[in-house]
LONUKE-746360 format. One record per residue (C-alpha): x, y negated, z negated; residue number from 1; residue in one letter. Coordinates in steps of 0.02 Angstrom, whole numbers. Layout:
REM LONUKE-746360
{xx->X | yy->Y | zz->Z | tortor->NUM | sevex->a}
...
***
This chain:
REM LONUKE-746360
{xx->-101 | yy->-943 | zz->-2398 | tortor->1 | sevex->m}
{xx->-111 | yy->-842 | zz->-2236 | tortor->2 | sevex->v}
{xx->72 | yy->-864 | zz->-2191 | tortor->3 | sevex->f}
{xx->131 | yy->-797 | zz->-2359 | tortor->4 | sevex->d}
{xx->12 | yy->-650 | zz->-2347 | tortor->5 | sevex->d}
{xx->79 | yy->-607 | zz->-2174 | tortor->6 | sevex->v}
{xx->259 | yy->-614 | zz->-2238 | tortor->7 | sevex->l}
{xx->213 | yy->-496 | zz->-2381 | tortor->8 | sevex->a}
{xx->136 | yy->-374 | zz->-2256 | tortor->9 | sevex->e}
{xx->290 | yy->-388 | zz->-2147 | tortor->10 | sevex->l}
{xx->403 | yy->-340 | zz->-2291 | tortor->11 | sevex->a}
{xx->303 | yy->-179 | zz->-2308 | tortor->12 | sevex->l}
{xx->297 | yy->-139 | zz->-2122 | tortor->13 | sevex->r}
{xx->466 | yy->-191 | zz->-2052 | tortor->14 | sevex->k}
{xx->535 | yy->-13 | zz->-2063 | tortor->15 | sevex->a}
{xx->385 | yy->44 | zz->-1961 | tortor->16 | sevex->e}
{xx->424 | yy->-84 | zz->-1827 | tortor->17 | sevex->f}
{xx->605 | yy->-29 | zz->-1822 | tortor->18 | sevex->r}
{xx->549 | yy->151 | zz->-1797 | tortor->19 | sevex->e}
{xx->428 | yy->101 | zz->-1659 | tortor->20 | sevex->l}
{xx->559 | yy->-15 | zz->-1582 | tortor->21 | sevex->r}
{xx->427 | yy->-150 | zz->-1559 | tortor->22 | sevex->y}
{xx->306 | yy->-259 | zz->-1657 | tortor->23 | sevex->v}
{xx->132 | yy->-183 | zz->-1626 | tortor->24 | sevex->p}
{xx->-16 | yy->-281 | zz->-1562 | tortor->25 | sevex->r}
{xx->-110 | yy->-276 | zz->-1727 | tortor->26 | sevex->d}
{xx->30 | yy->-370 | zz->-1814 | tortor->27 | sevex->f}
{xx->42 | yy->-493 | zz->-1670 | tortor->28 | sevex->i}
{xx->-140 | yy->-525 | zz->-1712 | tortor->29 | sevex->g}
{xx->-89 | yy->-562 | zz->-1891 | tortor->30 | sevex->r}
{xx->41 | yy->-685 | zz->-1828 | tortor->31 | sevex->l}
{xx->-94 | yy->-768 | zz->-1724 | tortor->32 | sevex->k}
{xx->-191 | yy->-798 | zz->-1884 | tortor->33 | sevex->e}
{xx->-46 | yy->-906 | zz->-1948 | tortor->34 | sevex->t}
{xx->-60 | yy->-1023 | zz->-1799 | tortor->35 | sevex->g}
{xx->112 | yy->-978 | zz->-1731 | tortor->36 | sevex->i}
{xx->43 | yy->-940 | zz->-1559 | tortor->37 | sevex->y}
{xx->-48 | yy->-1105 | zz->-1539 | tortor->38 | sevex->r}
{xx->99 | yy->-1210 | zz->-1598 | tortor->39 | sevex->s}
{xx->164 | yy->-1241 | zz->-1422 | tortor->40 | sevex->a}
{xx->-2 | yy->-1238 | zz->-1328 | tortor->41 | sevex->a}
{xx->-62 | yy->-1406 | zz->-1260 | tortor->42 | sevex->p}
{xx->-177 | yy->-1504 | zz->-1375 | tortor->43 | sevex->a}
{xx->-292 | yy->-1536 | zz->-1228 | tortor->44 | sevex->r}
{xx->-326 | yy->-1349 | zz->-1220 | tortor->45 | sevex->f}
{xx->-352 | yy->-1327 | zz->-1406 | tortor->46 | sevex->g}
{xx->-172 | yy->-1304 | zz->-1457 | tortor->47 | sevex->g}
{xx->-95 | yy->-1374 | zz->-1614 | tortor->48 | sevex->e}
{xx->81 | yy->-1421 | zz->-1558 | tortor->49 | sevex->p}
{xx->209 | yy->-1428 | zz->-1698 | tortor->50 | sevex->l}
{xx->366 | yy->-1536 | zz->-1703 | tortor->51 | sevex->p}
{xx->509 | yy->-1418 | zz->-1657 | tortor->52 | sevex->p}
{xx->593 | yy->-1426 | zz->-1828 | tortor->53 | sevex->a}
{xx->430 | yy->-1373 | zz->-1912 | tortor->54 | sevex->e}
{xx->410 | yy->-1224 | zz->-1795 | tortor->55 | sevex->f}
{xx->593 | yy->-1177 | zz->-1819 | tortor->56 | sevex->l}
{xx->568 | yy->-1175 | zz->-2006 | tortor->57 | sevex->g}
{xx->425 | yy->-1051 | zz->-1989 | tortor->58 | sevex->l}
{xx->528 | yy->-936 | zz->-1877 | tortor->59 | sevex->i}
{xx->672 | yy->-944 | zz->-2001 | tortor->60 | sevex->e}
{xx->557 | yy->-891 | zz->-2143 | tortor->61 | sevex->r}
{xx->493 | yy->-743 | zz->-2043 | tortor->62 | sevex->i}
{xx->672 | yy->-694 | zz->-1998 | tortor->63 | sevex->s}
{xx->727 | yy->-690 | zz->-2179 | tortor->64 | sevex->v}
{xx->602 | yy->-547 | zz->-2199 | tortor->65 | sevex->v}
{xx->635 | yy->-464 | zz->-2031 | tortor->66 | sevex->d}
{xx->744 | yy->-528 | zz->-1890 | tortor->67 | sevex->g}
{xx->656 | yy->-427 | zz->-1755 | tortor->68 | sevex->s}
{xx->485 | yy->-499 | zz->-1797 | tortor->69 | sevex->t}
{xx->560 | yy->-673 | zz->-1808 | tortor->70 | sevex->g}
{xx->635 | yy->-648 | zz->-1634 | tortor->71 | sevex->w}
{xx->468 | yy->-594 | zz->-1562 | tortor->72 | sevex->v}
{xx->373 | yy->-736 | zz->-1648 | tortor->73 | sevex->a}
{xx->502 | yy->-862 | zz->-1586 | tortor->74 | sevex->s}
{xx->438 | yy->-838 | zz->-1409 | tortor->75 | sevex->f}
{xx->277 | yy->-925 | zz->-1458 | tortor->76 | sevex->a}
{xx->380 | yy->-1078 | zz->-1411 | tortor->77 | sevex->s}
{xx->389 | yy->-1013 | zz->-1232 | tortor->78 | sevex->a}
{xx->218 | yy->-1089 | zz->-1199 | tortor->79 | sevex->l}
{xx->316 | yy->-1249 | zz->-1166 | tortor->80 | sevex->v}
{xx->372 | yy->-1162 | zz->-1006 | tortor->81 | sevex->y}
{xx->193 | yy->-1124 | zz->-957 | tortor->82 | sevex->l}
{xx->157 | yy->-1311 | zz->-966 | tortor->83 | sevex->a}
{xx->242 | yy->-1314 | zz->-796 | tortor->84 | sevex->g}
{xx->93 | yy->-1223 | zz->-719 | tortor->85 | sevex->l}
{xx->-40 | yy->-1327 | zz->-631 | tortor->86 | sevex->p}
{xx->-168 | yy->-1398 | zz->-753 | tortor->87 | sevex->e}
{xx->-308 | yy->-1295 | zz->-672 | tortor->88 | sevex->e}
{xx->-207 | yy->-1136 | zz->-701 | tortor->89 | sevex->t}
{xx->-176 | yy->-1183 | zz->-882 | tortor->90 | sevex->q}
{xx->-362 | yy->-1213 | zz->-907 | tortor->91 | sevex->a}
{xx->-391 | yy->-1034 | zz->-849 | tortor->92 | sevex->e}
{xx->-247 | yy->-969 | zz->-956 | tortor->93 | sevex->l}
{xx->-319 | yy->-1047 | zz->-1114 | tortor->94 | sevex->y}
{xx->-501 | yy->-1014 | zz->-1071 | tortor->95 | sevex->r}
{xx->-526 | yy->-899 | zz->-1220 | tortor->96 | sevex->d}
{xx->-422 | yy->-1004 | zz->-1340 | tortor->97 | sevex->g}
{xx->-246 | yy->-1070 | zz->-1368 | tortor->98 | sevex->p}
{xx->-172 | yy->-917 | zz->-1456 | tortor->99 | sevex->d}
{xx->-88 | yy->-847 | zz->-1302 | tortor->100 | sevex->v}
{xx->60 | yy->-728 | zz->-1316 | tortor->101 | sevex->v}
{xx->184 | yy->-743 | zz->-1172 | tortor->102 | sevex->f}
{xx->334 | yy->-629 | zz->-1145 | tortor->103 | sevex->a}
{xx->453 | yy->-622 | zz->-1001 | tortor->104 | sevex->g}
{xx->591 | yy->-524 | zz->-920 | tortor->105 | sevex->g}
{xx->671 | yy->-655 | zz->-809 | tortor->106 | sevex->l}
{xx->836 | yy->-573 | zz->-760 | tortor->107 | sevex->f}
{xx->903 | yy->-513 | zz->-647 | tortor->108 | sevex->p}
{xx->811 | yy->-638 | zz->-538 | tortor->109 | sevex->v}
{xx->732 | yy->-541 | zz->-394 | tortor->110 | sevex->q}
{xx->693 | yy->-593 | zz->-216 | tortor->111 | sevex->p}
{xx->509 | yy->-621 | zz->-177 | tortor->112 | sevex->a}
{xx->426 | yy->-630 | zz->-7 | tortor->113 | sevex->v}
{xx->335 | yy->-795 | zz->18 | tortor->114 | sevex->s}
{xx->157 | yy->-780 | zz->83 | tortor->115 | sevex->t}
{xx->19 | yy->-902 | zz->125 | tortor->116 | sevex->e}
{xx->-53 | yy->-879 | zz->-51 | tortor->117 | sevex->r}
{xx->105 | yy->-858 | zz->-153 | tortor->118 | sevex->g}
{xx->239 | yy->-726 | zz->-175 | tortor->119 | sevex->f}
{xx->247 | yy->-537 | zz->-161 | tortor->120 | sevex->v}
{xx->339 | yy->-484 | zz->-317 | tortor->121 | sevex->v}
{xx->436 | yy->-321 | zz->-329 | tortor->122 | sevex->d}
{xx->577 | yy->-270 | zz->-446 | tortor->123 | sevex->g}
{xx->637 | yy->-227 | zz->-620 | tortor->124 | sevex->r}
{xx->684 | yy->-349 | zz->-757 | tortor->125 | sevex->w}
{xx->775 | yy->-331 | zz->-925 | tortor->126 | sevex->k}
{xx->748 | yy->-389 | zz->-1103 | tortor->127 | sevex->y}
{xx->562 | yy->-432 | zz->-1109 | tortor->128 | sevex->a}
{xx->557 | yy->-458 | zz->-1297 | tortor->129 | sevex->s}
{xx->383 | yy->-441 | zz->-1370 | tortor->130 | sevex->g}
{xx->307 | yy->-375 | zz->-1210 | tortor->131 | sevex->c}
{xx->205 | yy->-240 | zz->-1299 | tortor->132 | sevex->m}
{xx->96 | yy->-372 | zz->-1381 | tortor->133 | sevex->g}
{xx->89 | yy->-500 | zz->-1240 | tortor->134 | sevex->a}
{xx->-68 | yy->-571 | zz->-1162 | tortor->135 | sevex->d}
{xx->27 | yy->-624 | zz->-1006 | tortor->136 | sevex->v}
{xx->198 | yy->-575 | zz->-938 | tortor->137 | sevex->l}
{xx->324 | yy->-670 | zz->-834 | tortor->138 | sevex->g}
{xx->460 | yy->-609 | zz->-716 | tortor->139 | sevex->v}
{xx->599 | yy->-707 | zz->-632 | tortor->140 | sevex->g}
{xx->599 | yy->-729 | zz->-444 | tortor->141 | sevex->i}
{xx->699 | yy->-832 | zz->-321 | tortor->142 | sevex->q}
{xx->635 | yy->-1003 | zz->-272 | tortor->143 | sevex->g}
{xx->684 | yy->-1103 | zz->-425 | tortor->144 | sevex->g}
{xx->786 | yy->-1263 | zz->-431 | tortor->145 | sevex->t}
{xx->951 | yy->-1319 | zz->-510 | tortor->146 | sevex->e}
{xx->998 | yy->-1145 | zz->-565 | tortor->147 | sevex->g}
{xx->830 | yy->-1116 | zz->-649 | tortor->148 | sevex->k}
{xx->726 | yy->-966 | zz->-596 | tortor->149 | sevex->p}
{xx->548 | yy->-972 | zz->-537 | tortor->150 | sevex->r}
{xx->434 | yy->-868 | zz->-648 | tortor->151 | sevex->v}
{xx->285 | yy->-770 | zz->-587 | tortor->152 | sevex->a}
{xx->149 | yy->-746 | zz->-719 | tortor->153 | sevex->v}
{xx->49 | yy->-585 | zz->-717 | tortor->154 | sevex->l}
{xx->-78 | yy->-493 | zz->-825 | tortor->155 | sevex->p}
{xx->-6 | yy->-340 | zz->-916 | tortor->156 | sevex->p}
{xx->-116 | yy->-227 | zz->-808 | tortor->157 | sevex->s}
{xx->-4 | yy->-267 | zz->-657 | tortor->158 | sevex->q}
{xx->159 | yy->-230 | zz->-748 | tortor->159 | sevex->v}
{xx->239 | yy->-66 | zz->-801 | tortor->160 | sevex->e}
{xx->335 | yy->-72 | zz->-965 | tortor->161 | sevex->i}
{xx->485 | yy->46 | zz->-971 | tortor->162 | sevex->v}
{xx->540 | yy->76 | zz->-1150 | tortor->163 | sevex->r}
{xx->725 | yy->62 | zz->-1116 | tortor->164 | sevex->d}
{xx->790 | yy->-16 | zz->-1279 | tortor->165 | sevex->w}
{xx->924 | yy->76 | zz->-1379 | tortor->166 | sevex->d}
{xx->1026 | yy->-51 | zz->-1477 | tortor->167 | sevex->v}
{xx->1110 | yy->-84 | zz->-1644 | tortor->168 | sevex->v}
{xx->1027 | yy->-251 | zz->-1679 | tortor->169 | sevex->g}
{xx->852 | yy->-325 | zz->-1667 | tortor->170 | sevex->m}
{xx->791 | yy->-148 | zz->-1641 | tortor->171 | sevex->v}
{xx->609 | yy->-191 | zz->-1669 | tortor->172 | sevex->g}
{xx->595 | yy->-327 | zz->-1537 | tortor->173 | sevex->t}
{xx->531 | yy->-209 | zz->-1402 | tortor->174 | sevex->g}
{xx->644 | yy->-294 | zz->-1274 | tortor->175 | sevex->s}
{xx->595 | yy->-168 | zz->-1143 | tortor->176 | sevex->f}
{xx->609 | yy->-174 | zz->-953 | tortor->177 | sevex->d}
{xx->468 | yy->-237 | zz->-842 | tortor->178 | sevex->l}
{xx->430 | yy->-161 | zz->-672 | tortor->179 | sevex->v}
{xx->317 | yy->-239 | zz->-540 | tortor->180 | sevex->v}
{xx->285 | yy->-156 | zz->-373 | tortor->181 | sevex->r}
{xx->220 | yy->-257 | zz->-226 | tortor->182 | sevex->g}
{xx->102 | yy->-374 | zz->-320 | tortor->183 | sevex->v}
{xx->53 | yy->-536 | zz->-235 | tortor->184 | sevex->e}
{xx->55 | yy->-676 | zz->-363 | tortor->185 | sevex->v}
{xx->-35 | yy->-838 | zz->-315 | tortor->186 | sevex->p}
{xx->80 | yy->-988 | zz->-303 | tortor->187 | sevex->r}
{xx->-19 | yy->-1079 | zz->-437 | tortor->188 | sevex->e}
{xx->28 | yy->-941 | zz->-559 | tortor->189 | sevex->w}
{xx->214 | yy->-977 | zz->-541 | tortor->190 | sevex->t}
{xx->325 | yy->-1113 | zz->-614 | tortor->191 | sevex->f}
{xx->509 | yy->-1159 | zz->-628 | tortor->192 | sevex->v}
{xx->573 | yy->-1119 | zz->-803 | tortor->193 | sevex->r}
{xx->629 | yy->-1282 | zz->-881 | tortor->194 | sevex->g}
{xx->578 | yy->-1376 | zz->-725 | tortor->195 | sevex->g}
{xx->461 | yy->-1500 | zz->-806 | tortor->196 | sevex->g}
{xx->282 | yy->-1506 | zz->-868 | tortor->197 | sevex->s}
{xx->117 | yy->-1554 | zz->-790 | tortor->198 | sevex->t}
{xx->54 | yy->-1598 | zz->-965 | tortor->199 | sevex->i}
{xx->103 | yy->-1766 | zz->-1039 | tortor->200 | sevex->d}
{xx->117 | yy->-1729 | zz->-1224 | tortor->201 | sevex->e}
{xx->270 | yy->-1758 | zz->-1335 | tortor->202 | sevex->p}
{xx->319 | yy->-1575 | zz->-1357 | tortor->203 | sevex->l}
{xx->339 | yy->-1555 | zz->-1169 | tortor->204 | sevex->y}
{xx->463 | yy->-1698 | zz->-1162 | tortor->205 | sevex->r}
{xx->577 | yy->-1611 | zz->-1288 | tortor->206 | sevex->y}
{xx->716 | yy->-1520 | zz->-1191 | tortor->207 | sevex->p}
{xx->639 | yy->-1351 | zz->-1152 | tortor->208 | sevex->a}
{xx->798 | yy->-1250 | zz->-1127 | tortor->209 | sevex->i}
{xx->877 | yy->-1322 | zz->-1285 | tortor->210 | sevex->a}
{xx->719 | yy->-1278 | zz->-1380 | tortor->211 | sevex->y}
{xx->728 | yy->-1100 | zz->-1314 | tortor->212 | sevex->a}
{xx->906 | yy->-1088 | zz->-1379 | tortor->213 | sevex->a}
{xx->857 | yy->-1161 | zz->-1548 | tortor->214 | sevex->q}
{xx->718 | yy->-1036 | zz->-1582 | tortor->215 | sevex->v}
{xx->839 | yy->-891 | zz->-1558 | tortor->216 | sevex->l}
{xx->980 | yy->-970 | zz->-1659 | tortor->217 | sevex->a}
{xx->867 | yy->-997 | zz->-1808 | tortor->218 | sevex->v}
{xx->826 | yy->-811 | zz->-1811 | tortor->219 | sevex->v}
{xx->1010 | yy->-782 | zz->-1845 | tortor->220 | sevex->g}
{xx->1003 | yy->-909 | zz->-1986 | tortor->221 | sevex->a}
{xx->859 | yy->-815 | zz->-2066 | tortor->222 | sevex->g}
{xx->954 | yy->-651 | zz->-2053 | tortor->223 | sevex->v}
{xx->1108 | yy->-731 | zz->-2132 | tortor->224 | sevex->a}
{xx->1000 | yy->-802 | zz->-2272 | tortor->225 | sevex->r}
{xx->935 | yy->-627 | zz->-2306 | tortor->226 | sevex->a}
{xx->1114 | yy->-562 | zz->-2311 | tortor->227 | sevex->a}
{xx->1166 | yy->-697 | zz->-2435 | tortor->228 | sevex->l}
{xx->1015 | yy->-663 | zz->-2545 | tortor->229 | sevex->d}
{xx->1063 | yy->-479 | zz->-2546 | tortor->230 | sevex->h}
{xx->1244 | yy->-518 | zz->-2587 | tortor->231 | sevex->a}
{xx->1195 | yy->-629 | zz->-2732 | tortor->232 | sevex->l}
{xx->1077 | yy->-501 | zz->-2808 | tortor->233 | sevex->s}
{xx->1184 | yy->-347 | zz->-2772 | tortor->234 | sevex->a}
{xx->1341 | yy->-425 | zz->-2844 | tortor->235 | sevex->g}
{xx->1276 | yy->-411 | zz->-3021 | tortor->236 | sevex->a}
{xx->1241 | yy->-225 | zz->-3006 | tortor->237 | sevex->g}
{xx->1359 | yy->-135 | zz->-2886 | tortor->238 | sevex->y}
{xx->1516 | yy->-65 | zz->-2968 | tortor->239 | sevex->a}
{xx->1569 | yy->68 | zz->-2842 | tortor->240 | sevex->g}
{xx->1618 | yy->248 | zz->-2875 | tortor->241 | sevex->v}
{xx->1800 | yy->218 | zz->-2924 | tortor->242 | sevex->t}
{xx->1765 | yy->128 | zz->-3086 | tortor->243 | sevex->g}
{xx->1814 | yy->-41 | zz->-3014 | tortor->244 | sevex->a}
{xx->1728 | yy->-197 | zz->-3083 | tortor->245 | sevex->p}
{xx->1559 | yy->-251 | zz->-3023 | tortor->246 | sevex->r}
{xx->1563 | yy->-355 | zz->-2864 | tortor->247 | sevex->l}
{xx->1513 | yy->-509 | zz->-2962 | tortor->248 | sevex->a}
{xx->1665 | yy->-485 | zz->-3075 | tortor->249 | sevex->d}
{xx->1787 | yy->-488 | zz->-2928 | tortor->250 | sevex->r}
{xx->1854 | yy->-663 | zz->-2891 | tortor->251 | sevex->p}
{xx->1872 | yy->-632 | zz->-2705 | tortor->252 | sevex->y}
{xx->1689 | yy->-580 | zz->-2694 | tortor->253 | sevex->y}
{xx->1626 | yy->-733 | zz->-2785 | tortor->254 | sevex->r}
{xx->1734 | yy->-849 | zz->-2680 | tortor->255 | sevex->a}
{xx->1681 | yy->-771 | zz->-2515 | tortor->256 | sevex->e}
{xx->1496 | yy->-775 | zz->-2557 | tortor->257 | sevex->v}
{xx->1512 | yy->-958 | zz->-2606 | tortor->258 | sevex->a}
{xx->1608 | yy->-999 | zz->-2447 | tortor->259 | sevex->s}
{xx->1476 | yy->-912 | zz->-2341 | tortor->260 | sevex->c}
{xx->1338 | yy->-1008 | zz->-2430 | tortor->261 | sevex->e}
{xx->1426 | yy->-1172 | zz->-2388 | tortor->262 | sevex->a}
{xx->1455 | yy->-1123 | zz->-2207 | tortor->263 | sevex->a}
{xx->1275 | yy->-1072 | zz->-2173 | tortor->264 | sevex->l}
{xx->1198 | yy->-1222 | zz->-2261 | tortor->265 | sevex->r}
{xx->1314 | yy->-1342 | zz->-2167 | tortor->266 | sevex->s}
{xx->1277 | yy->-1269 | zz->-1995 | tortor->267 | sevex->a}
{xx->1092 | yy->-1263 | zz->-2034 | tortor->268 | sevex->r}
{xx->1086 | yy->-1443 | zz->-2095 | tortor->269 | sevex->a}
{xx->1167 | yy->-1509 | zz->-1934 | tortor->270 | sevex->w}
{xx->1050 | yy->-1402 | zz->-1830 | tortor->271 | sevex->f}
{xx->892 | yy->-1470 | zz->-1911 | tortor->272 | sevex->y}
{xx->959 | yy->-1648 | zz->-1919 | tortor->273 | sevex->e}
{xx->979 | yy->-1650 | zz->-1730 | tortor->274 | sevex->l}
{xx->807 | yy->-1576 | zz->-1700 | tortor->275 | sevex->s}
{xx->727 | yy->-1714 | zz->-1804 | tortor->276 | sevex->h}
{xx->831 | yy->-1847 | zz->-1715 | tortor->277 | sevex->e}
{xx->783 | yy->-1789 | zz->-1540 | tortor->278 | sevex->v}
{xx->600 | yy->-1770 | zz->-1589 | tortor->279 | sevex->w}
{xx->599 | yy->-1950 | zz->-1652 | tortor->280 | sevex->d}
{xx->668 | yy->-2002 | zz->-1483 | tortor->281 | sevex->t}
{xx->531 | yy->-1908 | zz->-1392 | tortor->282 | sevex->v}
{xx->391 | yy->-1975 | zz->-1502 | tortor->283 | sevex->v}
{xx->456 | yy->-2152 | zz->-1477 | tortor->284 | sevex->a}
{xx->429 | yy->-2127 | zz->-1290 | tortor->285 | sevex->g}
{xx->614 | yy->-2133 | zz->-1247 | tortor->286 | sevex->d}
{xx->710 | yy->-2012 | zz->-1136 | tortor->287 | sevex->d}
{xx->820 | yy->-1882 | zz->-1218 | tortor->288 | sevex->v}
{xx->999 | yy->-1918 | zz->-1165 | tortor->289 | sevex->s}
{xx->1119 | yy->-1791 | zz->-1093 | tortor->290 | sevex->d}
{xx->1225 | yy->-1811 | zz->-1249 | tortor->291 | sevex->e}
{xx->1079 | yy->-1773 | zz->-1363 | tortor->292 | sevex->q}
{xx->1038 | yy->-1619 | zz->-1262 | tortor->293 | sevex->n}
{xx->1220 | yy->-1564 | zz->-1272 | tortor->294 | sevex->a}
{xx->1220 | yy->-1584 | zz->-1461 | tortor->295 | sevex->h}
{xx->1060 | yy->-1480 | zz->-1474 | tortor->296 | sevex->l}
{xx->1138 | yy->-1342 | zz->-1371 | tortor->297 | sevex->r}
{xx->1302 | yy->-1351 | zz->-1468 | tortor->298 | sevex->l}
{xx->1221 | yy->-1349 | zz->-1640 | tortor->299 | sevex->s}
{xx->1115 | yy->-1199 | zz->-1591 | tortor->300 | sevex->a}
{xx->1266 | yy->-1101 | zz->-1529 | tortor->301 | sevex->a}
{xx->1362 | yy->-1151 | zz->-1685 | tortor->302 | sevex->h}
{xx->1222 | yy->-1094 | zz->-1799 | tortor->303 | sevex->l}
{xx->1209 | yy->-926 | zz->-1710 | tortor->304 | sevex->a}
{xx->1397 | yy->-899 | zz->-1721 | tortor->305 | sevex->r}
{xx->1408 | yy->-955 | zz->-1903 | tortor->306 | sevex->t}
{xx->1261 | yy->-844 | zz->-1953 | tortor->307 | sevex->s}
{xx->1343 | yy->-691 | zz->-1875 | tortor->308 | sevex->s}
{xx->1510 | yy->-732 | zz->-1955 | tortor->309 | sevex->e}
{xx->1428 | yy->-752 | zz->-2126 | tortor->310 | sevex->v}
{xx->1350 | yy->-580 | zz->-2120 | tortor->311 | sevex->v}
{xx->1514 | yy->-503 | zz->-2058 | tortor->312 | sevex->g}
{xx->1612 | yy->-584 | zz->-2199 | tortor->313 | sevex->r}
{xx->1488 | yy->-519 | zz->-2328 | tortor->314 | sevex->l}
{xx->1503 | yy->-344 | zz->-2257 | tortor->315 | sevex->v}
{xx->1693 | yy->-351 | zz->-2276 | tortor->316 | sevex->e}
{xx->1688 | yy->-390 | zz->-2462 | tortor->317 | sevex->v}
{xx->1543 | yy->-278 | zz->-2512 | tortor->318 | sevex->s}
{xx->1633 | yy->-115 | zz->-2540 | tortor->319 | sevex->g}
{xx->1619 | yy->59 | zz->-2468 | tortor->320 | sevex->t}
{xx->1432 | yy->74 | zz->-2489 | tortor->321 | sevex->a}
{xx->1404 | yy->-42 | zz->-2343 | tortor->322 | sevex->v}
{xx->1465 | yy->89 | zz->-2219 | tortor->323 | sevex->i}
{xx->1303 | yy->186 | zz->-2242 | tortor->324 | sevex->n}
{xx->1192 | yy->163 | zz->-2090 | tortor->325 | sevex->s}
{xx->1040 | yy->119 | zz->-2196 | tortor->326 | sevex->d}
{xx->1129 | yy->-8 | zz->-2305 | tortor->327 | sevex->h}
{xx->1038 | yy->-177 | zz->-2300 | tortor->328 | sevex->p}
{xx->1194 | yy->-271 | zz->-2246 | tortor->329 | sevex->l}
{xx->1229 | yy->-146 | zz->-2109 | tortor->330 | sevex->q}
{xx->1057 | yy->-173 | zz->-2035 | tortor->331 | sevex->l}
{xx->1072 | yy->-362 | zz->-2052 | tortor->332 | sevex->l}
{xx->1245 | yy->-357 | zz->-1972 | tortor->333 | sevex->f}
{xx->1172 | yy->-282 | zz->-1814 | tortor->334 | sevex->g}
{xx->1031 | yy->-410 | zz->-1811 | tortor->335 | sevex->d}
{xx->1149 | yy->-557 | zz->-1838 | tortor->336 | sevex->a}
{xx->1254 | yy->-504 | zz->-1689 | tortor->337 | sevex->l}
{xx->1113 | yy->-524 | zz->-1563 | tortor->338 | sevex->v}
{xx->1079 | yy->-712 | zz->-1560 | tortor->339 | sevex->p}
{xx->1260 | yy->-763 | zz->-1528 | tortor->340 | sevex->k}
{xx->1270 | yy->-637 | zz->-1385 | tortor->341 | sevex->q}
{xx->1124 | yy->-720 | zz->-1294 | tortor->342 | sevex->h}
{xx->1169 | yy->-820 | zz->-1139 | tortor->343 | sevex->a}
{xx->1089 | yy->-975 | zz->-1216 | tortor->344 | sevex->f}
{xx->1206 | yy->-965 | zz->-1366 | tortor->345 | sevex->l}
{xx->1367 | yy->-883 | zz->-1305 | tortor->346 | sevex->g}
{xx->1544 | yy->-952 | zz->-1286 | tortor->347 | sevex->p}
{xx->1505 | yy->-1037 | zz->-1120 | tortor->348 | sevex->a}
{xx->1391 | yy->-1160 | zz->-1210 | tortor->349 | sevex->i}
{xx->1539 | yy->-1236 | zz->-1302 | tortor->350 | sevex->y}
{xx->1625 | yy->-1273 | zz->-1138 | tortor->351 | sevex->d}
{xx->1467 | yy->-1344 | zz->-1059 | tortor->352 | sevex->a}
{xx->1430 | yy->-1454 | zz->-1209 | tortor->353 | sevex->a}
{xx->1608 | yy->-1515 | zz->-1217 | tortor->354 | sevex->g}
{xx->1603 | yy->-1561 | zz->-1033 | tortor->355 | sevex->a}
{xx->1445 | yy->-1664 | zz->-1055 | tortor->356 | sevex->v}
{xx->1512 | yy->-1752 | zz->-1209 | tortor->357 | sevex->l}
{xx->1666 | yy->-1801 | zz->-1106 | tortor->358 | sevex->m}
{xx->1559 | yy->-1873 | zz->-966 | tortor->359 | sevex->g}
{xx->1575 | yy->-1724 | zz->-849 | tortor->360 | sevex->l}
{xx->1439 | yy->-1616 | zz->-771 | tortor->361 | sevex->p}
{xx->1392 | yy->-1463 | zz->-874 | tortor->362 | sevex->p}
{xx->1492 | yy->-1309 | zz->-828 | tortor->363 | sevex->s}
{xx->1343 | yy->-1192 | zz->-852 | tortor->364 | sevex->t}
{xx->1193 | yy->-1186 | zz->-734 | tortor->365 | sevex->p}
{xx->1027 | yy->-1233 | zz->-812 | tortor->366 | sevex->g}
{xx->1111 | yy->-1318 | zz->-961 | tortor->367 | sevex->f}
{xx->967 | yy->-1440 | zz->-968 | tortor->368 | sevex->r}
***
């Protein structure tokens, strides 16, 4: 099976990607072979859209092997944003096939001069994860609606990538800066992120911003699963240098590993349950309610937080060896930190979700 073969190759190459600080284009090509990059492209343009829960499961499996690659692959879902482009533009975008890789650096949103044809784009943007392997790039400009930025889509030849990415987690995501200098982007190559779709297919009726939060949260779940797998296998062997019992022979270690297993599985089950529920609503032709959207956002933030906490708890009970910078749990600890720090998954989401569930407007712009 192609997907399993790609995961096996990833296990051999993930250290290489960490050293590079990005996933190289040749491996993006391998991911294309799995169908990941056509899973959010419109069926009318040759795409093979997946139900969100099915796509999330694939990203989770990749992330168990390597969080950075899972993070980069998760942005295959961002093609739901590009469904906001005019249909004629999308036909051009998918002219050579549906396996299109999109990456964006949307913030800080920059001013853009409006022209007769479109917008003159100029500025620098942060955190363009996966930009080194992208077929098209997006940058955030003013002119959006309801707190959502307008995005200008450009070919990589019109964008400078500045390799400014020195972090402790998700090191291999290549979340570099993008720089554009005085490029006029036609209006038909811009869209409002999360502002609706010009394509009437079920996937584009699923809440786009919630989906974007889910694909990042599930990366954290994959990282936490990897940490638990390590803790289970290492417990039987590690005894430390002081002559203390093996980790597996220490009651506190066994209890904490079991508790972490329960916490991750519980958060994960709620997360997937909601995704299935909302997808059923969409497929039935019904509108997704504000409450359903709030639950999607809340379950994603909860999964990201729980995943990070699980890895942290495992680090605490794993002895002195874990302080080494190359220890597997140390690397996973840095990766697990990243999803919950994202604006889509941070503490403000709890407040916004709570407000909606109590019948109030969301307290965070662009919550839906």
